MOPAC internal coordinates of N, CA, C and O (Angstrom, degrees):
PM7 1SCF
backbone

  N    0.0000 0     0.00 0     0.00 0    0    0    0
  C    1.4485 1     0.00 0     0.00 0    1    0    0
  C    1.5284 1   108.77 1     0.00 0    2    1    0
  O    1.2310 1   120.85 1   -38.95 1    3    2    1
  N    1.3167 1   115.98 1   141.05 1    3    2    1
  C    1.4603 1   121.56 1   179.19 1    5    3    2
  C    1.5216 1   109.74 1  -129.44 1    6    5    3
  O    1.2310 1   121.06 1   -31.55 1    7    6    5
  N    1.3289 1   115.58 1   148.45 1    7    6    5
  C    1.4514 1   119.62 1   173.50 1    9    7    6
  C    1.5206 1   110.43 1   -61.71 1   10    9    7
  O    1.2310 1   120.84 1   134.46 1   11   10    9
  N    1.3407 1   116.00 1   -45.54 1   11   10    9
  C    1.4640 1   123.34 1   175.87 1   13   11   10
  C    1.5200 1   107.40 1  -136.79 1   14   13   11
  O    1.2310 1   120.18 1   -50.52 1   15   14   13
  N    1.3384 1   117.26 1   129.48 1   15   14   13
  C    1.4630 1   121.42 1   176.16 1   17   15   14
  C    1.5233 1   109.11 1  -127.96 1   18   17   15
  O    1.2310 1   121.14 1   -54.93 1   19   18   17
  N    1.3272 1   115.42 1   125.07 1   19   18   17
  C    1.4590 1   121.28 1   174.95 1   21   19   18
  C    1.5175 1   107.51 1  -110.70 1   22   21   19
  O    1.2310 1   120.32 1   -62.27 1   23   22   21
  N    1.3350 1   117.00 1   117.73 1   23   22   21
  C    1.4567 1   119.84 1   179.11 1   25   23   22
  C    1.5179 1   112.49 1  -133.57 1   26   25   23
  O    1.2310 1   119.63 1   177.83 1   27   26   25
  N    1.3056 1   118.31 1    -2.17 1   27   26   25
  C    1.4594 1   122.75 1   172.61 1   29   27   26
  C    1.5197 1   108.58 1  -139.72 1   30   29   27
  O    1.2310 1   120.60 1   -29.10 1   31   30   29
  N    1.3032 1   116.46 1   150.90 1   31   30   29
  C    1.4683 1   122.06 1   174.43 1   33   31   30
  C    1.5223 1   113.30 1    52.21 1   34   33   31
  O    1.2310 1   120.26 1   -91.15 1   35   34   33
  N    1.3112 1   117.10 1    88.85 1   35   34   33
  C    1.4585 1   122.35 1   178.08 1   37   35   34
  C    1.5214 1   111.99 1   -71.06 1   38   37   35
  O    1.2310 1   121.16 1    25.00 1   39   38   37
  N    1.3364 1   115.38 1  -155.00 1   39   38   37
  C    1.4627 1   123.11 1  -179.40 1   41   39   38
  C    1.5274 1   111.90 1    62.35 1   42   41   39
  O    1.2310 1   121.06 1  -134.54 1   43   42   41
  N    1.3280 1   115.59 1    45.46 1   43   42   41
  C    1.4667 1   122.42 1   178.69 1   45   43   42
  C    1.5268 1   109.57 1  -110.09 1   46   45   43
  O    1.2310 1   120.63 1   -19.36 1   47   46   45
  N    1.3210 1   116.41 1   160.64 1   47   46   45
  C    1.4581 1   122.66 1   174.23 1   49   47   46
  C    1.5252 1   108.39 1  -120.98 1   50   49   47
  O    1.2310 1   120.96 1   -54.37 1   51   50   49
  N    1.3341 1   115.77 1   125.63 1   51   50   49
  C    1.4654 1   122.44 1   174.05 1   53   51   50
  C    1.5230 1   104.79 1  -110.99 1   54   53   51
  O    1.2310 1   120.45 1   -76.24 1   55   54   53
  N    1.3231 1   116.75 1   103.76 1   55   54   53
  C    1.4613 1   121.39 1  -168.19 1   57   55   54
  C    1.5217 1   110.87 1  -131.86 1   58   57   55
  O    1.2310 1   120.68 1   -48.03 1   59   58   57
  N    1.3330 1   116.31 1   131.97 1   59   58   57
  C    1.4674 1   124.89 1   169.88 1   61   59   58
  C    1.5299 1   113.95 1    59.46 1   62   61   59
  O    1.2310 1   120.64 1  -129.06 1   63   62   61
  N    1.3263 1   116.38 1    50.94 1   63   62   61
  C    1.4646 1   122.43 1   177.60 1   65   63   62
  C    1.5192 1   110.84 1  -115.39 1   66   65   63
  O    1.2310 1   120.78 1   -21.79 1   67   66   65
  N    1.3166 1   116.11 1   158.21 1   67   66   65
  C    1.4608 1   123.04 1   166.76 1   69   67   66
  C    1.5163 1   105.90 1  -104.51 1   70   69   67
  O    1.2310 1   120.54 1   -69.05 1   71   70   69
  N    1.3282 1   116.56 1   110.95 1   71   70   69
  C    1.4494 1   122.02 1  -176.13 1   73   71   70
  C    1.5266 1   107.40 1  -116.96 1   74   73   71
  O    1.2310 1   121.08 1   -71.05 1   75   74   73
  N    1.3401 1   115.53 1   108.95 1   75   74   73
  C    1.4540 1   121.17 1  -179.52 1   77   75   74
  C    1.5152 1   114.23 1   100.47 1   78   77   75
  O    1.2310 1   120.33 1  -176.33 1   79   78   77
  N    1.3222 1   116.98 1     3.67 1   79   78   77
  C    1.4698 1   120.67 1   175.00 1   81   79   78
  C    1.5249 1   109.02 1  -129.02 1   82   81   79
  O    1.2310 1   121.10 1    -8.80 1   83   82   81
  N    1.3168 1   115.51 1   171.20 1   83   82   81
  C    1.4584 1   119.61 1   172.05 1   85   83   82
  C    1.5334 1   108.64 1   -73.27 1   86   85   83
  O    1.2310 1   118.92 1    -5.28 1   87   86   85
  N    1.3216 1   119.67 1   174.72 1   87   86   85
  C    1.4696 1   121.52 1  -177.71 1   89   87   86
  C    1.5331 1   115.00 1   -60.26 1   90   89   87
  O    1.2310 1   120.23 1   156.66 1   91   90   89
  N    1.3379 1   117.16 1   -23.34 1   91   90   89
  C    1.4647 1   118.93 1   178.90 1   93   91   90
  C    1.5269 1   111.56 1   -77.61 1   94   93   91
  O    1.2310 1   120.35 1   162.05 1   95   94   93
  N    1.3297 1   116.93 1   -17.95 1   95   94   93
  C    1.4606 1   120.81 1  -176.80 1   97   95   94
  C    1.5169 1   113.67 1    78.76 1   98   97   95
  O    1.2310 1   120.52 1  -161.94 1   99   98   97
  N    1.3320 1   116.61 1    18.06 1   99   98   97
  C    1.4645 1   121.28 1  -175.81 1  101   99   98
  C    1.5306 1   114.04 1  -116.58 1  102  101   99
  O    1.2310 1   119.52 1   163.76 1  103  102  101
  N    1.3408 1   118.52 1   -16.24 1  103  102  101
  C    1.4613 1   121.61 1  -172.85 1  105  103  102
  C    1.5323 1   109.49 1  -120.90 1  106  105  103
  O    1.2310 1   120.75 1   -47.35 1  107  106  105
  N    1.3358 1   116.17 1   132.65 1  107  106  105
  C    1.4635 1   123.81 1  -179.99 1  109  107  106
  C    1.5298 1   111.00 1   -65.40 1  110  109  107
  O    1.2310 1   120.96 1   -56.10 1  111  110  109
  N    1.3274 1   115.78 1   123.90 1  111  110  109
  C    1.4700 1   123.02 1   173.27 1  113  111  110
  C    1.5346 1   109.38 1  -138.31 1  114  113  111
  O    1.2310 1   120.52 1  -139.49 1  115  114  113
  N    1.3276 1   116.61 1    40.51 1  115  114  113
  C    1.4533 1   123.34 1  -168.73 1  117  115  114
  C    1.5123 1   117.05 1   -65.99 1  118  117  115
  O    1.2310 1   121.85 1   -13.64 1  119  118  117
  N    1.3173 1   114.06 1   166.36 1  119  118  117
  C    1.4593 1   125.71 1   176.46 1  121  119  118
  C    1.5236 1   108.06 1  -116.81 1  122  121  119
  O    1.2310 1   120.10 1     4.67 1  123  122  121
  N    1.3407 1   117.42 1  -175.33 1  123  122  121
  C    1.4658 1   120.26 1   171.48 1  125  123  122
  C    1.5238 1   110.49 1   -66.40 1  126  125  123
  O    1.2310 1   120.51 1   141.17 1  127  126  125
  N    1.3253 1   116.63 1   -38.83 1  127  126  125
  C    1.4649 1   123.31 1   176.44 1  129  127  126
  C    1.5119 1   107.94 1  -135.48 1  130  129  127
  O    1.2310 1   120.87 1   -35.08 1  131  130  129
  N    1.3217 1   115.95 1   144.92 1  131  130  129
  C    1.4555 1   119.33 1   174.08 1  133  131  130
  C    1.5116 1   110.62 1   -78.43 1  134  133  131
  O    1.2310 1   120.61 1   116.55 1  135  134  133
  N    1.3358 1   116.44 1   -63.45 1  135  134  133
  C    1.4586 1   123.26 1   177.03 1  137  135  134
  C    1.5161 1   107.90 1  -124.71 1  138  137  135
  O    1.2310 1   120.60 1   -50.32 1  139  138  137
  N    1.3367 1   116.46 1   129.68 1  139  138  137
  C    1.4604 1   121.90 1   178.96 1  141  139  138
  C    1.5119 1   107.96 1  -124.38 1  142  141  139
  O    1.2310 1   121.00 1   -68.08 1  143  142  141
  N    1.3277 1   115.69 1   111.92 1  143  142  141
  C    1.4627 1   122.05 1   175.17 1  145  143  142
  C    1.5178 1   105.89 1  -102.16 1  146  145  143
  O    1.2310 1   120.76 1   -66.83 1  147  146  145
  N    1.3275 1   116.15 1   113.17 1  147  146  145
  C    1.4558 1   122.80 1  -168.20 1  149  147  146
  C    1.5366 1   110.23 1  -118.38 1  150  149  147
  O    1.2310 1   120.94 1   -91.74 1  151  150  149
  N    1.3447 1   115.80 1    88.26 1  151  150  149
  C    1.4518 1   120.64 1   171.97 1  153  151  150
  C    1.5138 1   116.23 1    77.47 1  154  153  151
  O    1.2310 1   119.44 1  -158.08 1  155  154  153
  N    1.3128 1   118.68 1    21.92 1  155  154  153
  C    1.4663 1   121.46 1   174.74 1  157  155  154
  C    1.5190 1   109.11 1  -121.18 1  158  157  155
  O    1.2310 1   120.19 1   -13.60 1  159  158  157
  N    1.3238 1   117.24 1   166.40 1  159  158  157
  C    1.4622 1   119.83 1  -173.55 1  161  159  158
  C    1.5184 1   112.56 1  -123.81 1  162  161  159
  O    1.2310 1   121.71 1   -12.98 1  163  162  161
  N    1.3476 1   114.33 1   167.02 1  163  162  161
  C    1.4676 1   124.37 1   170.63 1  165  163  162
  C    1.5290 1   114.66 1    62.21 1  166  165  163
  O    1.2310 1   119.83 1  -127.87 1  167  166  165
  N    1.3230 1   117.93 1    52.13 1  167  166  165
  C    1.4623 1   121.06 1   176.89 1  169  167  166
  C    1.5211 1   110.30 1  -111.45 1  170  169  167
  O    1.2310 1   120.85 1   -25.04 1  171  170  169
  N    1.3247 1   115.98 1   154.96 1  171  170  169
  C    1.4653 1   122.36 1   178.78 1  173  171  170
  C    1.5250 1   108.66 1  -121.23 1  174  173  171
  O    1.2310 1   120.93 1   -53.29 1  175  174  173
  N    1.3445 1   115.83 1   126.71 1  175  174  173
  C    1.4657 1   123.33 1   176.94 1  177  175  174
  C    1.5212 1   105.74 1  -116.53 1  178  177  175
  O    1.2310 1   120.11 1   -69.32 1  179  178  177
  N    1.3266 1   117.40 1   110.68 1  179  178  177
  C    1.4681 1   119.86 1  -170.64 1  181  179  178
  C    1.5263 1   112.29 1  -142.26 1  182  181  179
  O    1.2310 1   121.14 1   -42.61 1  183  182  181
  N    1.3186 1   115.43 1   137.39 1  183  182  181
  C    1.4763 1   124.27 1   173.64 1  185  183  182
  C    1.5251 1   113.79 1    56.84 1  186  185  183
  O    1.2310 1   120.15 1  -141.00 1  187  186  185
  N    1.3285 1   117.31 1    39.00 1  187  186  185
  C    1.4581 1   121.83 1   177.86 1  189  187  186
  C    1.5195 1   111.00 1  -104.12 1  190  189  187
  O    1.2310 1   120.94 1   -22.61 1  191  190  189
  N    1.3171 1   115.81 1   157.39 1  191  190  189
  C    1.4564 1   123.35 1   167.33 1  193  191  190
  C    1.5254 1   105.83 1  -102.14 1  194  193  191
  O    1.2310 1   120.29 1   -62.59 1  195  194  193
  N    1.3358 1   117.04 1   117.41 1  195  194  193
  C    1.4605 1   121.78 1  -174.48 1  197  195  194
  C    1.5267 1   107.19 1  -126.80 1  198  197  195
  O    1.2310 1   120.75 1   -83.57 1  199  198  197
  N    1.3382 1   116.18 1    96.43 1  199  198  197
  C    1.4609 1   120.73 1  -170.96 1  201  199  198
  C    1.5231 1   111.07 1  -147.79 1  202  201  199
  O    1.2310 1   121.18 1   -18.71 1  203  202  201
  N    1.3481 1   115.36 1   161.29 1  203  202  201
  C    1.4571 1   121.30 1   172.71 1  205  203  202
  C    1.5134 1   115.06 1    88.75 1  206  205  203
  O    1.2310 1   119.71 1  -169.28 1  207  206  205
  N    1.3128 1   118.16 1    10.72 1  207  206  205
  C    1.4607 1   121.82 1  -179.02 1  209  207  206
  C    1.5262 1   107.84 1   -96.49 1  210  209  207
  O    1.2310 1   121.13 1   -96.47 1  211  210  209
  N    1.3371 1   115.44 1    83.53 1  211  210  209
  C    1.4628 1   120.77 1  -170.18 1  213  211  210
  C    1.5250 1   112.76 1  -128.35 1  214  213  211
  O    1.2310 1   120.42 1  -146.15 1  215  214  213
  N    1.3101 1   116.81 1    33.85 1  215  214  213
  C    1.4580 1   120.79 1   178.79 1  217  215  214
  C    1.5172 1   110.78 1   -72.43 1  218  217  215
  O    1.2310 1   120.56 1   -34.02 1  219  218  217
  N    1.3252 1   116.53 1   145.98 1  219  218  217
  C    1.4619 1   122.49 1  -178.88 1  221  219  218
  C    1.5283 1   108.96 1   -61.83 1  222  221  219
  O    1.2310 1   120.86 1   -48.88 1  223  222  221
  N    1.3273 1   115.95 1   131.12 1  223  222  221
  C    1.4557 1   121.49 1   177.11 1  225  223  222
  C    1.5096 1   114.50 1    83.85 1  226  225  223
  O    1.2310 1   119.29 1   173.56 1  227  226  225
  N    1.2914 1   118.95 1    -6.44 1  227  226  225
  C    1.4654 1   121.77 1   178.72 1  229  227  226
  C    1.5158 1   107.04 1  -147.37 1  230  229  227
  O    1.2310 1   119.77 1    60.72 1  231  230  229
  N    1.2937 1   118.05 1  -119.28 1  231  230  229
  C    1.4494 1   121.25 1   176.81 1  233  231  230
  C    1.5189 1   113.14 1    73.95 1  234  233  231
  O    1.2310 1   120.89 1  -120.89 1  235  234  233
  N    1.3145 1   115.91 1    59.11 1  235  234  233
  C    1.4584 1   121.69 1  -176.79 1  237  235  234
  C    1.5235 1   110.88 1  -102.27 1  238  237  235
  O    1.2310 1   120.34 1   -52.00 1  239  238  237
  N    1.3244 1   116.95 1   128.00 1  239  238  237
  C    1.4628 1   119.65 1   173.17 1  241  239  238
  C    1.5144 1   110.25 1   -64.92 1  242  241  239
  O    1.2310 1   120.74 1   124.44 1  243  242  241
  N    1.3435 1   116.20 1   -55.56 1  243  242  241
  C    1.4614 1   122.97 1   176.45 1  245  243  242
  C    1.5212 1   107.90 1  -133.91 1  246  245  243
  O    1.2310 1   120.55 1   -49.10 1  247  246  245
  N    1.3320 1   116.55 1   130.90 1  247  246  245
  C    1.4667 1   120.95 1   171.86 1  249  247  246
  C    1.5225 1   108.23 1  -121.85 1  250  249  247
  O    1.2310 1   121.25 1   -53.04 1  251  250  249
  N    1.3319 1   115.22 1   126.96 1  251  250  249
  C    1.4586 1   122.08 1   174.84 1  253  251  250
  C    1.5247 1   106.02 1  -118.64 1  254  253  251
  O    1.2310 1   120.38 1   -61.84 1  255  254  253
  N    1.3416 1   116.87 1   118.16 1  255  254  253
  C    1.4625 1   119.88 1  -174.99 1  257  255  254
  C    1.5187 1   111.14 1  -145.07 1  258  257  255
  O    1.2310 1   121.49 1   -19.96 1  259  258  257
  N    1.3195 1   114.76 1   160.04 1  259  258  257
  C    1.4569 1   121.73 1   175.32 1  261  259  258
  C    1.5100 1   112.68 1   106.36 1  262  261  259
  O    1.2310 1   121.01 1   -31.92 1  263  262  261
  N    1.3089 1   115.67 1   148.08 1  263  262  261
  C    1.4586 1   122.26 1  -173.95 1  265  263  262
  C    1.5312 1   112.71 1   -61.55 1  266  265  263
  O    1.2310 1   119.47 1   152.62 1  267  266  265
  N    1.3199 1   118.62 1   -27.38 1  267  266  265
  C    1.4663 1   120.62 1   179.33 1  269  267  266
  C    1.5305 1   112.47 1   -92.86 1  270  269  267
  O    1.2310 1   119.87 1  -177.22 1  271  270  269
  N    1.3222 1   117.86 1     2.78 1  271  270  269
  C    1.4697 1   121.44 1  -176.23 1  273  271  270
  C    1.5339 1   109.77 1   -80.35 1  274  273  271
  O    1.2310 1   120.41 1   -82.92 1  275  274  273
  N    1.3139 1   116.82 1    97.08 1  275  274  273
  C    1.4635 1   120.80 1   179.27 1  277  275  274
  C    1.5300 1   110.01 1  -149.02 1  278  277  275
  O    1.2310 1   121.72 1   -15.48 1  279  278  277
  N    1.3326 1   114.31 1   164.52 1  279  278  277
  C    1.4699 1   123.17 1   177.10 1  281  279  278
  C    1.5307 1   113.04 1    64.40 1  282  281  279
  O    1.2310 1   120.37 1  -138.06 1  283  282  281
  N    1.3254 1   116.90 1    41.94 1  283  282  281
  C    1.4634 1   120.67 1   177.04 1  285  283  282
  C    1.5234 1   108.77 1   -97.21 1  286  285  283
  O    1.2310 1   120.70 1   -32.35 1  287  286  285
  N    1.3285 1   116.26 1   147.65 1  287  286  285
  C    1.4491 1   121.98 1   176.90 1  289  287  286
  C    1.5235 1   108.42 1  -119.84 1  290  289  287
  O    1.2310 1   120.86 1   -59.43 1  291  290  289
  N    1.3380 1   115.97 1   120.57 1  291  290  289
  C    1.4617 1   122.73 1   178.05 1  293  291  290
  C    1.5221 1   105.80 1  -112.98 1  294  293  291
  O    1.2310 1   120.65 1   -71.85 1  295  294  293
  N    1.3443 1   116.36 1   108.15 1  295  294  293
  C    1.4588 1   122.16 1  -166.37 1  297  295  294
  C    1.5326 1   110.60 1  -129.18 1  298  297  295
  O    1.2310 1   120.24 1   -50.68 1  299  298  297
  N    1.3374 1   117.15 1   129.32 1  299  298  297
  C    1.4705 1   124.06 1   170.25 1  301  299  298
  C    1.5288 1   114.94 1    46.78 1  302  301  299
  O    1.2310 1   119.90 1  -128.89 1  303  302  301
  N    1.3302 1   117.79 1    51.11 1  303  302  301
  C    1.4599 1   122.07 1   175.91 1  305  303  302
  C    1.5207 1   109.73 1  -102.94 1  306  305  303
  O    1.2310 1   120.34 1   -27.08 1  307  306  305
  N    1.3195 1   116.96 1   152.92 1  307  306  305
  C    1.4698 1   122.44 1   169.02 1  309  307  306
  C    1.5183 1   106.01 1   -99.12 1  310  309  307
  O    1.2310 1   120.93 1   -64.28 1  311  310  309
  N    1.3245 1   115.83 1   115.72 1  311  310  309
  C    1.4497 1   121.16 1  -175.80 1  313  311  310
  C    1.5260 1   108.39 1  -119.38 1  314  313  311
  O    1.2310 1   120.84 1   -64.44 1  315  314  313
  N    1.3433 1   116.01 1   115.56 1  315  314  313
  C    1.4597 1   120.92 1   176.96 1  317  315  314
  C    1.5167 1   115.11 1    88.31 1  318  317  315
  O    1.2310 1   120.03 1  -164.56 1  319  318  317
  N    1.3305 1   117.55 1    15.44 1  319  318  317
  C    1.4698 1   120.67 1   177.61 1  321  319  318
  C    1.5231 1   109.71 1  -128.83 1  322  321  319
  O    1.2310 1   120.99 1    -5.02 1  323  322  321
  N    1.3400 1   115.72 1   174.98 1  323  322  321
  C    1.4626 1   119.58 1   168.62 1  325  323  322
  C    1.5261 1   107.91 1   -80.47 1  326  325  323
  O    1.2310 1   120.66 1     1.55 1  327  326  325
  N    1.3121 1   116.35 1  -178.45 1  327  326  325
  C    1.4641 1   121.33 1  -175.65 1  329  327  326
  C    1.5356 1   112.18 1   -63.33 1  330  329  327
  O    1.2310 1   119.97 1   154.64 1  331  330  329
  N    1.3397 1   117.66 1   -25.36 1  331  330  329
  C    1.4647 1   120.15 1  -179.89 1  333  331  330
  C    1.5228 1   112.33 1   -81.01 1  334  333  331
  O    1.2310 1   120.71 1   162.29 1  335  334  333
  N    1.3270 1   116.26 1   -17.71 1  335  334  333
  C    1.4640 1   120.46 1  -177.06 1  337  335  334
  C    1.5170 1   113.64 1    81.31 1  338  337  335
  O    1.2310 1   120.03 1  -171.95 1  339  338  337
  N    1.3367 1   117.54 1     8.05 1  339  338  337
  C    1.4639 1   120.86 1  -175.81 1  341  339  338
  C    1.5290 1   114.44 1  -111.56 1  342  341  339
  O    1.2310 1   119.85 1   168.47 1  343  342  341
  N    1.3346 1   117.89 1   -11.53 1  343  342  341
  C    1.4598 1   122.08 1  -178.56 1  345  343  342
  C    1.5276 1   108.58 1  -123.63 1  346  345  343
  O    1.2310 1   120.62 1   -47.98 1  347  346  345
  N    1.3382 1   116.41 1   132.02 1  347  346  345
  C    1.4666 1   120.65 1   179.96 1  349  347  346
  C    1.5227 1   111.41 1   -73.72 1  350  349  347
  O    1.2310 1   121.03 1   -50.16 1  351  350  349
  N    1.3236 1   115.64 1   129.84 1  351  350  349
  C    1.4656 1   123.94 1   164.85 1  353  351  350
  C    1.5322 1   103.04 1  -130.00 1  354  353  351
  O    1.2310 1   121.29 1  -100.30 1  355  354  353
  N    1.3161 1   115.13 1    79.70 1  355  354  353
  C    1.4528 1   121.86 1  -163.31 1  357  355  354
  C    1.5148 1   116.85 1   -71.06 1  358  357  355
  O    1.2310 1   122.35 1   -20.76 1  359  358  357
  N    1.3149 1   113.10 1   159.24 1  359  358  357
  C    1.4546 1   124.64 1   167.06 1  361  359  358
  C    1.5279 1   105.59 1  -108.93 1  362  361  359
  O    1.2310 1   119.38 1   -20.34 1  363  362  361
  N    1.3220 1   118.79 1   159.66 1  363  362  361
  C    1.4627 1   118.99 1   171.42 1  365  363  362
  C    1.5217 1   110.37 1   -67.49 1  366  365  363
  O    1.2310 1   120.65 1   140.22 1  367  366  365
  N    1.3227 1   116.36 1   -39.78 1  367  366  365
  C    1.4624 1   122.65 1   176.32 1  369  367  366
  C    1.5185 1   107.44 1  -134.13 1  370  369  367
  O    1.2310 1   120.27 1   -43.35 1  371  370  369
  N    1.3206 1   117.09 1   136.65 1  371  370  369
  C    1.4635 1   120.08 1   178.26 1  373  371  370
  C    1.5095 1   111.61 1   -72.15 1  374  373  371
  O    1.2310 1   120.63 1   119.86 1  375  374  373
  N    1.3530 1   116.39 1   -60.14 1  375  374  373
  C    1.4641 1   122.30 1   179.28 1  377  375  374
  C    1.5258 1   108.13 1  -135.00 1  378  377  375
  O    1.2310 1   120.72 1   -50.36 1  379  378  377
  N    1.3188 1   116.23 1   129.64 1  379  378  377
  C    1.4634 1   121.86 1   176.01 1  381  379  378
  C    1.5218 1   108.62 1  -123.19 1  382  381  379
  O    1.2310 1   120.67 1   -55.17 1  383  382  381
  N    1.3235 1   116.32 1   124.83 1  383  382  381
  C    1.4679 1   121.38 1   175.52 1  385  383  382
  C    1.5334 1   105.98 1  -114.69 1  386  385  383
  O    1.2310 1   120.63 1   -58.58 1  387  386  385
  N    1.3400 1   116.40 1   121.42 1  387  386  385
  C    1.4571 1   119.95 1  -177.54 1  389  387  386
  C    1.5225 1   111.34 1  -138.90 1  390  389  387
  O    1.2310 1   121.31 1   -37.53 1  391  390  389
  N    1.3273 1   115.09 1   142.47 1  391  390  389
  C    1.4560 1   122.53 1   177.38 1  393  391  390
  C    1.5291 1   113.28 1    55.40 1  394  393  391
  O    1.2310 1   120.49 1  -156.08 1  395  394  393
  N    1.3113 1   116.66 1    23.92 1  395  394  393
  C    1.4676 1   121.00 1   177.14 1  397  395  394
  C    1.5215 1   108.84 1   -94.31 1  398  397  395
  O    1.2310 1   119.69 1   -27.14 1  399  398  397
  N    1.3171 1   118.20 1   152.86 1  399  398  397
  C    1.4543 1   120.07 1  -177.88 1  401  399  398
  C    1.5250 1   111.77 1   -67.76 1  402  401  399
  O    1.2310 1   121.49 1   -30.71 1  403  402  401
  N    1.2914 1   114.76 1   149.29 1  403  402  401
  C    1.4552 1   121.25 1   177.56 1  405  403  402
  C    1.5182 1   107.48 1  -106.56 1  406  405  403
  O    1.2310 1   120.34 1   -46.48 1  407  406  405
  N    1.3282 1   116.96 1   133.52 1  407  406  405
  C    1.4576 1   120.73 1  -179.92 1  409  407  406
  C    1.5150 1   110.08 1  -116.52 1  410  409  407
  O    1.2310 1   120.91 1   -29.70 1  411  410  409
  N    1.3024 1   115.87 1   150.30 1  411  410  409
  C    1.4637 1   120.87 1   177.03 1  413  411  410
  C    1.5090 1   109.22 1   -78.47 1  414  413  411
  O    1.2310 1   120.80 1   -34.12 1  415  414  413
  N    1.3329 1   116.09 1   145.88 1  415  414  413
  C    1.4710 1   119.30 1   179.28 1  417  415  414
  C    1.5046 1   110.66 1  -103.11 1  418  417  415
  O    1.2310 1   120.10 1   180.00 1  419  418  417

């Protein structure tokens, strides 16, 4: 289960959300994954609170996976903290990128 899962039609913006906490951003309400981008491209994840995803064997703040998963921008997010950035509300993993294409720079 994911707070947000994108698996069709990329080019989305996930902006200014509390994913895995209550609306105050202070209490853990996590999922198995906070954001799961599964095989789509060109998404922007910006200014979110992504915390509380600490389930055994998973617990991913952000997972980007799949051969078509490319050109994502992860910008200015709080990952694994409360809304103030001073108290841990951890994930098992902050960001996991798997099976995504690698490009030369």
